[in-house]
Structures are given as C-alpha cells and as structure tokens.
VEXVODO-143731 format. One line per field, with one value per residue: residue in one letter; x, y, z of N, C-alpha, C in turn. Coordinates in Angstrom, 1 decimal. Layout:
BEGIN
type: (A,...)
n.c1: (X,...)
n.c2: (Y,...)
n.c3: (Z,...)
ca.c1: (X,...)
ca.c2: (Y,...)
ca.c3: (Z,...)
c.c1: (X,...)
c.c2: (Y,...)
c.c3: (Z,...)
***
This chain:
BEGIN
type: (M,K,P,D,D,I,P,A,L,R,E,E,I,L,A,G,F,T,E,T,L,D,Q,V,L,P,W,F,V,A,Q,M,P,A,A,Y,F,A,D,T,S,E,A,E,R,R,V,H,L,R,A,I,A,A,A,R,T,S,G,Q,R,L,N,I,T,L,R,H,E,D,G,Q,R,F,T,F,L,L,D,R,D,D,P,G,L,L,A,D,I,L,A,Q,V,P,K,D,V,G,L,R,Q,A,K,V,H,V,S,G,D,G,K,L,A,I,D,T,V,L,L,G,E,A,P,R,F,N,P,A,D,P,D,Q,A,R,R,A,A,D,V,V,A,E,A,R,A,Q,G,A,D,V,A,A,V,E,R,F,L,A,G,C,S,A,E,W,L,Q,T,V,T,P,L,R,A,L,R,S,F,Q,H,F,T,A,V,A,G,T,E,D,T,L,V,A,L,E,P,E,E,I,D,L,S,L,S,R,V,V,L,A,A,S,N,A,T,P,R,R,M,F,E,R,T,A,A,Y,L,G,T,Y,G,C,N,I,Q,R,S,F,V,D,V,V,E,V,P,G,N,G,S,V,T,P,P,P,F,A,F,R,G,P,R,G,A,I,P)
n.c1: (-20.8,-18.6,-16.2,-15.9,-18.4,-20.0,-20.3,-22.0,-24.2,-25.0,-25.8,-28.0,-29.7,-30.1,-31.3,-33.7,-34.9,-35.0,-36.9,-39.1,-39.5,-40.1,-42.7,-43.9,-43.6,-45.1,-47.7,-47.9,-47.8,-50.0,-52.1,-52.0,-53.5,-54.0,-53.7,-51.8,-49.4,-49.3,-48.9,-46.8,-43.4,-40.8,-38.6,-39.7,-41.5,-39.8,-38.6,-40.9,-41.4,-39.0,-39.3,-41.7,-41.0,-38.9,-40.4,-42.1,-40.3,-39.1,-41.2,-43.0,-45.8,-47.1,-46.4,-45.4,-43.7,-42.5,-40.3,-39.4,-36.2,-36.4,-38.5,-41.0,-42.4,-44.3,-44.8,-47.0,-47.1,-49.2,-50.8,-53.5,-56.8,-59.2,-62.3,-61.9,-59.1,-57.5,-58.0,-57.0,-54.3,-53.6,-53.8,-51.3,-49.3,-47.2,-49.0,-48.6,-48.0,-49.0,-51.2,-50.0,-50.3,-52.1,-52.1,-53.8,-53.6,-54.8,-54.5,-56.0,-57.0,-57.3,-55.2,-53.1,-52.2,-51.1,-50.3,-49.5,-48.4,-47.9,-46.4,-46.4,-45.8,-47.2,-45.6,-46.5,-48.1,-45.9,-45.4,-43.1,-41.9,-41.4,-42.8,-45.0,-46.1,-46.9,-48.9,-50.7,-51.4,-52.8,-55.0,-56.2,-56.7,-58.7,-60.6,-61.2,-62.3,-64.6,-66.0,-65.6,-64.8,-61.9,-60.0,-60.7,-60.2,-57.5,-56.7,-57.5,-55.8,-53.4,-53.5,-53.2,-51.6,-48.3,-47.9,-50.5,-51.4,-49.7,-50.6,-53.3,-56.0,-56.9,-59.8,-60.6,-59.4,-60.9,-63.4,-62.7,-62.2,-64.8,-66.0,-64.5,-65.2,-67.8,-67.7,-65.7,-64.7,-66.9,-68.7,-69.4,-70.0,-69.4,-70.7,-70.3,-71.3,-69.7,-69.2,-67.0,-64.4,-62.2,-62.6,-65.4,-66.6,-66.3,-67.2,-67.2,-66.7,-66.7,-65.5,-65.7,-64.6,-64.6,-61.9,-61.3,-59.7,-57.3,-56.2,-57.8,-60.3,-59.9,-59.2,-61.6,-63.5,-62.4,-62.7,-65.4,-66.4,-65.3,-66.7,-69.2,-68.7,-67.4,-64.9,-62.0,-60.3,-58.7,-57.4,-56.8,-55.3,-55.6,-54.9,-56.4,-55.4,-57.1,-56.7,-56.5,-58.7,-58.5,-58.7,-59.5,-60.4,-60.4,-60.9,-60.9,-62.5,-62.2,-64.1,-65.2,-68.3,-70.3,-71.9,-70.8,-70.4,-72.1,-75.2)
n.c2: (-129.3,-126.7,-125.4,-122.7,-122.0,-121.6,-119.0,-117.6,-119.3,-119.1,-116.4,-116.5,-118.2,-116.7,-114.5,-115.5,-116.3,-113.7,-112.4,-114.0,-113.6,-110.9,-111.0,-112.7,-111.7,-109.2,-110.2,-112.3,-110.9,-109.3,-111.2,-113.2,-114.1,-111.9,-113.4,-115.3,-113.9,-113.1,-115.4,-116.8,-117.1,-114.8,-116.1,-118.6,-117.7,-116.8,-119.2,-120.5,-118.7,-119.0,-121.6,-121.5,-119.7,-121.2,-123.3,-122.0,-120.7,-122.9,-123.7,-125.6,-127.2,-126.2,-128.3,-129.1,-130.6,-129.7,-130.9,-130.7,-131.1,-132.4,-134.1,-133.5,-131.3,-130.5,-128.9,-128.0,-126.9,-125.8,-125.5,-125.5,-125.4,-126.9,-128.4,-130.7,-130.8,-130.4,-132.6,-134.6,-133.9,-134.3,-137.0,-137.8,-137.5,-138.8,-141.2,-142.1,-140.2,-137.5,-134.8,-131.6,-129.1,-127.5,-125.5,-123.6,-121.8,-119.9,-118.3,-115.2,-115.3,-118.0,-119.5,-120.5,-122.6,-122.9,-125.2,-126.1,-128.7,-129.7,-132.0,-133.8,-132.8,-129.7,-126.9,-125.5,-122.4,-120.0,-118.0,-116.6,-115.9,-112.9,-112.0,-113.7,-113.2,-110.6,-110.8,-112.4,-110.6,-108.7,-110.1,-110.6,-107.9,-107.3,-109.1,-108.0,-105.6,-106.4,-107.4,-110.0,-113.1,-112.7,-114.2,-116.8,-116.6,-116.3,-118.8,-120.4,-119.4,-120.3,-123.0,-123.1,-123.5,-122.1,-121.4,-121.0,-118.8,-116.8,-116.2,-115.5,-113.1,-110.8,-110.7,-112.9,-114.8,-114.6,-115.5,-118.2,-118.9,-118.8,-120.9,-123.0,-122.9,-123.8,-126.5,-127.7,-130.1,-131.8,-134.2,-133.1,-131.7,-128.8,-126.8,-124.0,-121.4,-118.7,-115.1,-114.2,-112.1,-111.2,-111.9,-111.5,-113.2,-115.7,-118.3,-119.2,-121.9,-123.3,-125.9,-127.4,-129.8,-132.0,-133.8,-135.1,-136.8,-134.9,-135.1,-137.0,-135.7,-133.4,-134.3,-135.7,-133.7,-132.0,-133.7,-134.0,-131.4,-131.1,-133.1,-131.9,-129.9,-127.7,-125.4,-125.3,-122.5,-121.4,-122.7,-124.0,-126.0,-126.8,-127.7,-127.3,-127.5,-128.9,-128.6,-131.5,-132.5,-133.5,-132.4,-129.8,-129.6,-127.2,-126.6,-124.1,-123.5,-121.7,-121.2,-121.5,-121.9,-123.9,-122.0,-119.6,-117.5,-118.7,-117.5)
n.c3: (-102.5,-101.5,-99.1,-99.7,-100.5,-98.3,-97.0,-98.8,-98.8,-96.2,-96.0,-97.8,-96.4,-94.0,-95.1,-95.9,-93.4,-92.3,-93.9,-93.4,-90.7,-90.7,-91.5,-89.8,-87.1,-86.6,-87.1,-85.2,-82.8,-83.0,-83.2,-81.2,-78.1,-75.2,-72.8,-73.5,-73.6,-71.0,-69.4,-70.4,-70.6,-71.6,-72.7,-73.5,-75.4,-77.4,-78.2,-79.3,-81.4,-83.0,-83.8,-85.3,-87.3,-88.5,-89.6,-91.4,-93.1,-94.3,-95.8,-94.7,-93.2,-90.1,-87.5,-84.9,-82.1,-79.1,-76.8,-73.5,-71.9,-69.4,-69.7,-68.9,-69.8,-72.5,-75.6,-78.1,-81.3,-83.7,-86.9,-87.1,-85.8,-84.2,-83.0,-80.4,-80.5,-78.3,-76.7,-78.4,-78.2,-75.5,-75.4,-76.4,-74.6,-71.9,-69.9,-67.4,-65.5,-63.4,-64.3,-64.4,-65.4,-68.0,-70.8,-73.1,-76.0,-78.6,-81.7,-82.8,-85.4,-85.7,-86.9,-85.6,-83.0,-79.8,-77.5,-74.3,-72.2,-69.0,-66.9,-63.7,-60.2,-59.0,-57.6,-54.5,-53.3,-52.2,-49.6,-49.0,-51.3,-53.0,-55.3,-55.5,-53.0,-53.3,-55.3,-54.0,-52.0,-53.5,-54.3,-51.7,-51.0,-52.9,-52.1,-49.6,-50.4,-51.6,-49.5,-48.7,-47.0,-45.5,-44.1,-44.9,-47.6,-47.6,-46.6,-48.7,-50.7,-49.7,-50.3,-53.0,-56.3,-57.1,-59.7,-60.8,-59.2,-60.1,-62.6,-62.6,-62.4,-59.7,-59.5,-60.9,-59.3,-57.0,-57.9,-58.4,-55.8,-54.7,-56.2,-55.2,-52.5,-52.6,-53.1,-51.5,-49.2,-49.7,-51.8,-54.1,-57.4,-59.2,-61.8,-63.8,-65.9,-67.1,-67.8,-70.4,-70.2,-71.8,-74.5,-76.2,-77.9,-77.0,-74.7,-71.2,-69.2,-66.0,-64.0,-60.9,-58.8,-56.0,-54.6,-57.1,-59.9,-61.4,-64.0,-65.4,-65.2,-66.6,-69.1,-69.9,-69.9,-71.9,-74.1,-74.1,-74.7,-77.2,-78.6,-79.0,-80.7,-79.6,-79.5,-77.8,-76.6,-74.6,-71.6,-68.3,-65.8,-62.4,-59.0,-55.9,-52.6,-49.8,-46.5,-44.6,-45.9,-48.5,-51.8,-54.3,-57.7,-60.0,-63.1,-65.6,-68.8,-71.7,-74.5,-77.9,-79.2,-81.5,-82.7,-81.9,-79.0,-76.0,-75.2)
ca.c1: (-20.6,-17.3,-16.1,-16.1,-19.8,-20.7,-20.8,-23.2,-25.4,-25.4,-26.5,-29.2,-30.6,-30.5,-32.3,-35.0,-35.4,-35.4,-38.1,-40.2,-39.7,-40.7,-44.1,-44.5,-43.6,-46.3,-48.9,-47.9,-48.1,-51.4,-53.1,-52.0,-54.3,-53.3,-53.4,-50.6,-48.2,-49.3,-48.5,-45.7,-42.2,-40.2,-37.7,-40.6,-42.1,-38.7,-38.5,-42.0,-41.2,-38.0,-39.9,-42.7,-40.2,-38.2,-41.3,-42.6,-39.2,-38.9,-42.4,-43.6,-46.9,-46.6,-46.9,-44.1,-43.8,-41.2,-40.2,-38.3,-35.2,-36.8,-39.5,-42.3,-43.1,-44.5,-45.4,-47.5,-47.4,-50.0,-51.4,-54.9,-57.5,-60.5,-62.9,-61.2,-57.7,-56.9,-58.2,-56.0,-52.9,-53.5,-53.6,-50.0,-48.3,-47.2,-50.2,-48.3,-47.6,-50.1,-51.2,-49.8,-50.8,-52.4,-52.4,-54.3,-53.7,-55.1,-54.4,-57.3,-57.5,-57.4,-54.2,-52.0,-52.6,-49.9,-50.8,-48.4,-48.8,-46.8,-46.6,-45.7,-46.5,-47.0,-45.2,-47.5,-47.9,-44.8,-45.5,-41.7,-41.5,-41.9,-43.8,-46.2,-46.7,-47.6,-50.1,-51.7,-51.9,-53.7,-56.3,-56.8,-57.2,-59.9,-61.6,-61.6,-63.1,-65.9,-66.6,-65.5,-64.2,-60.5,-59.3,-61.0,-59.5,-56.0,-56.6,-57.7,-54.5,-52.3,-53.5,-53.1,-50.2,-47.6,-48.1,-51.9,-51.5,-48.9,-51.2,-54.7,-56.3,-57.6,-61.2,-60.8,-59.0,-62.1,-64.4,-62.3,-62.5,-66.3,-66.3,-63.8,-66.0,-69.0,-67.5,-64.7,-65.2,-68.1,-68.4,-70.2,-69.3,-70.1,-70.5,-70.8,-71.1,-69.4,-68.9,-65.5,-64.1,-61.2,-63.1,-66.8,-67.0,-66.1,-67.9,-66.3,-67.3,-65.8,-65.9,-65.0,-64.9,-63.8,-61.2,-61.3,-58.4,-57.2,-56.0,-59.0,-61.4,-59.6,-59.3,-63.0,-64.2,-62.0,-63.3,-66.9,-66.6,-65.0,-67.8,-70.3,-68.2,-66.9,-63.5,-61.3,-59.3,-57.8,-57.7,-55.8,-55.7,-54.9,-55.5,-56.3,-55.4,-58.0,-56.0,-57.2,-59.9,-58.3,-58.4,-60.5,-59.9,-61.4,-60.4,-61.8,-62.4,-62.8,-64.3,-66.1,-69.3,-70.5,-72.5,-70.2,-70.6,-73.4,-75.9)
ca.c2: (-128.0,-126.5,-124.5,-121.4,-121.7,-121.4,-117.6,-117.2,-120.1,-118.5,-115.2,-116.9,-118.7,-115.6,-113.6,-116.2,-116.1,-112.3,-112.1,-114.7,-112.9,-109.6,-111.2,-113.4,-111.0,-108.3,-111.1,-113.0,-109.9,-108.8,-112.3,-114.1,-113.4,-111.3,-114.4,-116.0,-113.1,-113.0,-116.6,-117.4,-116.3,-114.3,-117.2,-119.5,-117.1,-116.8,-120.6,-120.7,-117.9,-119.6,-122.8,-121.1,-119.1,-122.2,-124.1,-121.2,-120.5,-124.1,-124.1,-126.7,-127.0,-126.2,-129.4,-129.3,-130.9,-129.4,-131.7,-130.2,-132.1,-133.1,-135.0,-133.2,-130.2,-130.7,-127.8,-128.4,-125.7,-126.4,-124.5,-125.8,-125.2,-127.4,-129.0,-132.0,-130.8,-130.5,-134.0,-135.3,-133.6,-135.0,-138.5,-138.0,-137.3,-140.0,-141.3,-142.6,-139.1,-136.6,-133.6,-130.5,-127.8,-127.5,-124.2,-123.6,-120.5,-119.9,-116.9,-114.6,-115.8,-119.4,-120.1,-121.0,-123.1,-123.3,-125.9,-126.6,-129.6,-129.9,-133.1,-133.8,-132.1,-128.3,-126.3,-124.7,-121.0,-119.7,-116.6,-116.0,-115.3,-111.6,-111.8,-114.5,-112.5,-109.4,-111.2,-112.8,-109.4,-108.1,-110.9,-110.3,-106.5,-107.3,-109.8,-107.1,-104.6,-107.0,-107.9,-111.5,-113.6,-112.5,-115.3,-117.9,-116.4,-116.6,-120.3,-120.8,-119.1,-121.2,-124.3,-123.0,-123.6,-120.9,-121.1,-120.4,-117.5,-115.9,-115.9,-115.2,-111.8,-110.9,-110.9,-114.3,-115.6,-114.6,-116.4,-119.5,-119.1,-119.1,-122.3,-123.8,-122.9,-124.5,-128.0,-128.2,-131.0,-132.5,-135.0,-132.4,-131.1,-127.5,-126.4,-122.6,-120.7,-117.3,-114.3,-114.1,-110.7,-110.9,-112.1,-111.7,-114.2,-116.9,-118.6,-119.8,-122.8,-123.7,-127.0,-127.6,-131.1,-132.3,-135.1,-135.6,-137.0,-133.8,-135.4,-137.6,-134.8,-132.4,-135.0,-136.0,-132.4,-131.5,-134.6,-133.8,-130.2,-131.3,-133.9,-131.0,-128.8,-126.5,-125.2,-124.7,-121.5,-121.2,-123.5,-124.1,-126.9,-126.6,-128.4,-126.6,-128.4,-128.6,-129.2,-132.5,-133.0,-133.7,-131.3,-129.4,-129.3,-126.2,-126.1,-123.3,-123.7,-120.6,-121.9,-121.0,-122.9,-124.0,-120.7,-118.5,-117.5,-119.1,-116.3)
ca.c3: (-101.8,-101.1,-98.0,-100.2,-100.7,-97.0,-96.7,-99.6,-98.4,-94.9,-96.3,-98.4,-95.3,-93.1,-95.8,-95.9,-92.1,-92.0,-94.6,-92.7,-89.4,-90.9,-91.7,-88.6,-85.8,-86.4,-87.1,-83.9,-81.7,-83.1,-83.1,-80.0,-77.0,-74.0,-71.8,-73.9,-73.2,-69.5,-68.7,-71.2,-70.4,-72.8,-73.2,-74.1,-76.6,-78.4,-78.7,-80.1,-82.6,-83.8,-84.4,-86.3,-88.4,-89.2,-90.4,-92.5,-94.0,-95.0,-96.5,-94.1,-92.3,-88.7,-86.7,-84.1,-80.7,-78.4,-75.5,-72.6,-71.6,-68.2,-70.1,-68.2,-70.5,-73.9,-76.2,-79.4,-82.2,-84.8,-87.8,-87.1,-84.5,-84.4,-81.9,-80.1,-80.7,-77.0,-76.3,-79.2,-77.7,-74.2,-75.7,-76.9,-73.6,-71.1,-69.1,-66.1,-64.7,-63.2,-65.1,-63.5,-66.0,-69.4,-71.2,-74.5,-76.6,-80.0,-82.3,-83.1,-86.7,-85.8,-87.7,-84.8,-81.7,-78.9,-76.3,-73.4,-71.2,-68.0,-66.0,-62.4,-59.1,-59.0,-56.4,-53.8,-53.0,-51.2,-49.2,-48.8,-52.6,-53.1,-56.4,-55.1,-51.8,-53.8,-56.0,-52.9,-51.3,-54.4,-54.1,-50.4,-51.1,-53.7,-51.2,-48.6,-51.0,-51.9,-48.3,-48.6,-45.7,-45.8,-43.6,-45.8,-48.9,-47.3,-46.5,-50.1,-51.4,-49.2,-51.0,-54.5,-56.8,-57.4,-61.2,-61.0,-58.6,-60.9,-63.9,-62.5,-61.9,-58.4,-59.7,-61.3,-58.2,-56.1,-58.5,-58.1,-54.3,-54.6,-56.6,-54.2,-51.2,-52.9,-53.1,-50.6,-48.1,-50.1,-52.9,-55.1,-58.6,-59.6,-63.2,-63.9,-67.1,-66.8,-69.0,-70.8,-70.4,-72.8,-75.9,-76.0,-78.9,-76.3,-73.4,-70.2,-68.3,-65.0,-63.3,-59.6,-58.2,-54.8,-54.7,-58.4,-60.5,-62.3,-65.4,-66.0,-65.2,-67.6,-70.4,-70.2,-70.2,-73.2,-75.1,-74.2,-75.4,-78.6,-79.2,-79.3,-81.6,-78.9,-79.8,-76.6,-76.9,-73.4,-70.4,-67.3,-64.8,-61.1,-57.8,-54.6,-51.5,-48.6,-45.4,-43.9,-46.6,-49.9,-52.8,-55.3,-59.0,-60.7,-64.4,-66.5,-70.2,-72.5,-75.8,-78.9,-79.5,-83.0,-83.2,-81.2,-77.5,-75.5,-74.6)
c.c1: (-19.2,-17.3,-16.3,-17.5,-20.6,-21.1,-22.0,-24.4,-25.9,-26.2,-27.9,-30.2,-31.1,-31.5,-33.7,-35.7,-35.8,-36.7,-39.3,-40.5,-40.4,-42.3,-44.7,-44.6,-44.8,-47.6,-49.0,-48.3,-49.5,-52.4,-53.1,-52.7,-53.4,-52.9,-52.1,-49.4,-48.1,-48.7,-47.4,-44.5,-41.6,-39.3,-38.5,-41.1,-41.0,-38.5,-39.6,-41.8,-40.1,-38.5,-40.9,-42.0,-39.5,-39.2,-41.8,-41.5,-38.9,-40.1,-43.2,-44.9,-46.4,-47.3,-45.7,-44.5,-42.5,-41.3,-39.1,-37.4,-35.6,-37.9,-40.9,-43.1,-43.1,-45.3,-45.8,-47.8,-48.0,-50.6,-52.9,-55.5,-58.9,-61.0,-62.2,-59.7,-57.0,-56.9,-57.1,-54.6,-52.7,-53.2,-52.1,-48.9,-48.3,-48.4,-49.9,-47.8,-48.8,-50.0,-51.1,-50.4,-51.0,-52.8,-52.7,-54.3,-53.9,-55.1,-55.8,-57.9,-57.6,-56.3,-53.0,-52.5,-51.3,-50.4,-49.6,-49.0,-47.6,-47.2,-45.9,-46.5,-46.2,-46.5,-46.3,-47.1,-46.8,-44.9,-44.1,-41.2,-42.1,-43.0,-45.1,-46.9,-47.5,-48.9,-51.1,-52.3,-52.9,-55.1,-57.0,-57.4,-58.6,-61.0,-62.1,-62.6,-64.5,-66.6,-66.6,-64.8,-62.6,-59.7,-59.5,-60.3,-58.0,-55.8,-56.6,-56.4,-53.4,-52.3,-53.4,-51.7,-49.6,-47.9,-49.5,-51.9,-50.8,-49.5,-52.7,-54.9,-57.0,-59.1,-61.4,-60.4,-60.2,-63.2,-64.0,-62.5,-63.9,-66.6,-65.7,-64.6,-67.2,-68.9,-66.5,-65.3,-66.5,-67.7,-69.2,-69.3,-70.1,-69.7,-71.1,-70.4,-70.9,-69.1,-67.4,-65.2,-63.2,-61.7,-64.5,-67.4,-66.9,-67.0,-66.9,-67.1,-66.2,-66.4,-65.1,-65.5,-64.0,-63.2,-61.3,-59.8,-58.2,-57.1,-57.2,-60.2,-61.2,-59.7,-60.8,-63.7,-63.7,-62.6,-64.8,-67.2,-66.3,-66.1,-68.9,-69.9,-67.8,-65.4,-62.8,-60.2,-58.3,-58.3,-56.5,-56.2,-54.9,-55.6,-55.3,-56.4,-56.4,-57.4,-56.9,-58.4,-59.7,-58.0,-59.6,-59.8,-60.8,-60.9,-61.4,-61.5,-63.0,-62.9,-65.3,-67.1,-69.5,-71.2,-72.0,-70.4,-72.0,-74.0,-76.3)
c.c2: (-127.9,-125.5,-123.0,-121.0,-121.4,-120.0,-117.2,-118.0,-119.5,-117.3,-115.5,-117.3,-117.6,-114.7,-114.2,-116.1,-114.7,-112.0,-112.8,-113.9,-111.5,-109.8,-111.8,-112.6,-110.1,-109.1,-111.7,-112.1,-109.5,-109.9,-113.1,-113.3,-112.9,-112.3,-115.1,-115.2,-112.9,-114.2,-117.4,-116.5,-115.8,-115.3,-118.2,-119.0,-117.1,-118.2,-120.9,-119.9,-118.5,-120.8,-122.5,-120.5,-120.2,-123.0,-123.3,-120.9,-121.7,-124.5,-125.3,-126.3,-127.0,-127.3,-129.9,-129.6,-130.6,-130.1,-131.2,-131.4,-132.9,-134.1,-134.7,-132.0,-130.5,-129.5,-128.2,-127.1,-126.3,-125.3,-124.8,-125.6,-125.7,-128.1,-130.4,-132.0,-131.0,-132.0,-134.9,-135.1,-134.3,-136.5,-138.8,-137.9,-138.5,-140.0,-141.8,-141.5,-138.2,-135.4,-132.4,-129.2,-128.1,-126.1,-124.2,-122.1,-120.6,-118.5,-116.5,-115.1,-117.3,-120.2,-120.7,-121.4,-123.5,-123.9,-126.4,-127.5,-129.8,-131.0,-133.0,-133.0,-130.6,-127.8,-125.4,-123.2,-120.9,-118.3,-115.9,-115.5,-114.0,-111.4,-112.5,-113.8,-111.3,-109.8,-111.7,-111.6,-108.7,-108.8,-110.6,-108.9,-106.5,-108.0,-108.8,-106.0,-105.1,-107.6,-109.4,-111.9,-113.7,-113.7,-116.6,-117.8,-116.7,-118.1,-120.9,-120.6,-120.0,-122.6,-124.3,-123.2,-122.2,-120.4,-120.4,-119.0,-116.4,-115.5,-115.3,-113.8,-111.9,-111.2,-112.4,-115.2,-115.7,-115.5,-117.9,-119.9,-119.5,-120.5,-123.3,-124.0,-123.8,-126.0,-128.5,-129.0,-131.8,-133.5,-134.4,-132.0,-129.8,-127.2,-125.0,-122.1,-119.2,-116.5,-114.3,-112.7,-110.3,-110.9,-112.4,-112.7,-115.6,-117.1,-119.2,-120.7,-123.3,-124.9,-127.0,-128.9,-131.4,-133.7,-135.8,-135.9,-135.9,-134.2,-136.0,-136.6,-133.8,-133.1,-135.3,-134.8,-131.9,-132.4,-134.3,-132.5,-130.3,-132.1,-133.0,-129.8,-127.6,-126.5,-124.5,-123.7,-121.2,-122.2,-123.6,-125.1,-126.7,-127.4,-127.6,-127.5,-128.0,-129.3,-130.2,-133.0,-133.1,-132.5,-130.9,-129.1,-128.4,-125.7,-125.3,-123.6,-122.5,-121.2,-121.2,-122.1,-122.9,-122.7,-119.5,-118.6,-118.0,-117.9,-116.6)
c.c3: (-101.3,-99.9,-98.5,-100.4,-99.5,-96.8,-97.5,-99.2,-97.1,-95.1,-96.9,-97.3,-94.4,-93.8,-95.8,-94.5,-91.8,-92.7,-93.9,-91.4,-89.6,-91.1,-90.4,-87.4,-85.7,-86.3,-85.7,-82.8,-81.8,-82.9,-81.9,-78.9,-75.9,-73.0,-72.2,-73.4,-71.7,-68.9,-69.5,-71.1,-71.7,-73.5,-74.0,-75.4,-77.7,-79.0,-79.6,-81.5,-83.6,-84.5,-85.5,-87.5,-89.2,-90.1,-91.6,-93.5,-94.9,-95.9,-96.0,-93.3,-90.9,-87.9,-85.9,-82.7,-80.1,-77.0,-74.7,-72.2,-70.3,-68.5,-69.5,-68.9,-72.0,-74.5,-77.7,-80.2,-83.4,-85.6,-88.0,-85.7,-84.7,-83.1,-81.7,-80.2,-79.3,-76.5,-77.1,-78.6,-76.4,-74.4,-76.1,-75.8,-72.7,-70.1,-67.7,-65.1,-64.6,-64.1,-64.2,-64.1,-67.5,-69.8,-72.7,-74.9,-78.1,-80.6,-82.7,-84.4,-86.9,-86.5,-86.9,-83.4,-81.0,-77.7,-75.6,-72.3,-70.3,-67.0,-64.7,-61.4,-59.2,-57.7,-55.8,-53.7,-51.9,-50.8,-49.0,-50.2,-52.8,-54.1,-56.0,-53.9,-52.3,-54.5,-55.0,-52.2,-52.2,-54.3,-52.8,-50.4,-51.8,-52.8,-50.2,-49.1,-51.3,-50.7,-48.1,-47.3,-46.0,-45.3,-44.4,-47.1,-48.7,-47.2,-47.9,-50.8,-51.0,-49.8,-52.5,-55.0,-57.1,-58.8,-61.4,-60.4,-59.4,-62.2,-63.8,-62.0,-60.5,-58.5,-60.0,-60.1,-57.2,-56.6,-58.2,-56.6,-54.1,-55.0,-55.7,-53.0,-51.4,-52.8,-52.1,-49.5,-48.4,-51.2,-54.1,-56.3,-59.0,-61.1,-63.4,-65.3,-66.8,-68.0,-69.2,-71.1,-71.5,-74.2,-75.8,-77.0,-78.2,-75.1,-72.5,-69.3,-67.3,-64.3,-62.0,-59.0,-57.0,-55.0,-56.0,-58.9,-61.5,-63.7,-66.1,-66.1,-66.4,-69.0,-70.8,-70.6,-71.6,-74.3,-75.2,-75.0,-76.9,-79.3,-79.7,-80.1,-80.9,-79.0,-78.6,-77.1,-75.8,-72.3,-69.5,-66.2,-63.5,-60.1,-56.6,-53.5,-50.4,-47.4,-44.7,-44.6,-48.1,-50.7,-53.6,-56.6,-59.7,-62.0,-65.1,-68.0,-70.9,-73.9,-76.7,-79.3,-81.0,-83.6,-82.4,-79.7,-77.2,-74.8,-73.1)
***
C-alpha cells in the first residue's frame, strides 16, 4: 500500500460503515427495549452502536467485551440470548470486588444482548442533587396518593442508591418499598411474582433478602433461573441500607420462561 492509496481506502471503509449503519440504526431503535434507553446514557449508546457496526461491517459475530478504564465497568455485547447467559457473564468479571449494578437488556428479536456489570460501591441518594430530589418527590407524591406511610417511604429512599432512583418509576419504587418493609430488620427472604407492564410475554420475579451478600444472591438467582430454561431479559441489583440494621437486597428479574410468561 502506498500513501496515494489512503483516500480511496478511507472512502471504501466509510462506505461500508455507512451501509451498515443504515441497516443497524433503525433495527436498533425498533428492537431495543424502552428500559435500555431509559437507563443507558446517550454516550454509552453511541459506544455500543459503534462496536456493533464495526463487528457487522467486518462480517464478524458479535462477541465484544468493553472494559472501562477504571476496571469497574464491563459491558458485554453478544449476538445470542439464551438461558444461563447472565450467569456465564458474571463468572467472567473479577470476584474480589462487590457487585454494584448489573443491567440486562435484550433486543425484541433476541439477536442482541447488552449486559453491563458495574463493580464497587454505589453512591447513595443525594437530596442535594436536583434530579434525584425531583425523582424522590415523584415517588413521595405517588406514596401520598396511595395512602402509604410517607415518612417511611422517605426513610426508604434515603437508603437507596442514586443509580436505582434515577431509573425506576414511582410505581415500581413503591413496590420495592413494600418488599423492603416486609424483610427489613429480619432474617427473612421474600419472593414475589409480579406482572411485567412493559412486555406481557415476560414474567417478573422479585427477591428481597435482609443482610444478604448482593453478588452471591444475584449470581445464584441468575444461575437458578437459567437451569430451568428461564431467559433473563432485564435485571438490576441494588442494596438499600437500613440504618442501624444492615441492608436489604431486592433484585428484580424480568424473564421469559420456556413457555413464555408465567400465568
């Protein structure tokens, strides 16, 4: 190759990327769930799209791991979605650090899975942050409308992580509050099967355990669901602090069973 060949080569590569993007972008927007766009920043989405486009332009299967420079964020982009996938992914990240967050998003046609694992300690709710304060106010307003104990809800929110509060709806936050209340200060574990509002083909199971190890609980649940052919589509891990009495871990799993949603 000579320097004079570079402009033509550049145009050829750009043309290939452009053709791929013309196919990928409409499909991506149509197929990725609303939850993905709600809790994934625009900057992250662009990184994901560039990686997907590069793999497809090169004619390679999508099997990419993106590791953030701080070593605490791992994003897995895969062109497969099958039971047990999340458990396999969790086995690939360092085990000597706590699990801060795990997000699972699968395209509607099952051709793309984007799983993000974040390690370390999650920052707590900060009422001085305007966006967090607004979201907390929305949850409190919903609690007041439903006749819930507003003071108890406010104490619950004070122990939540900022990341969780910024992604959950007020209704979902109140359901988490109910699960939290059922086990806080005990050694009990709650398991609840709930309706999945976003996709009726899925089921949602929520676990809430007092003073559990978040990572071990999350990994064991993911492995258990995979063993029984349940394909996890979305999930999130959080830890709610109980002042003077430990914590509660309430991870939800939205999944598709071997025969679809569980009636």
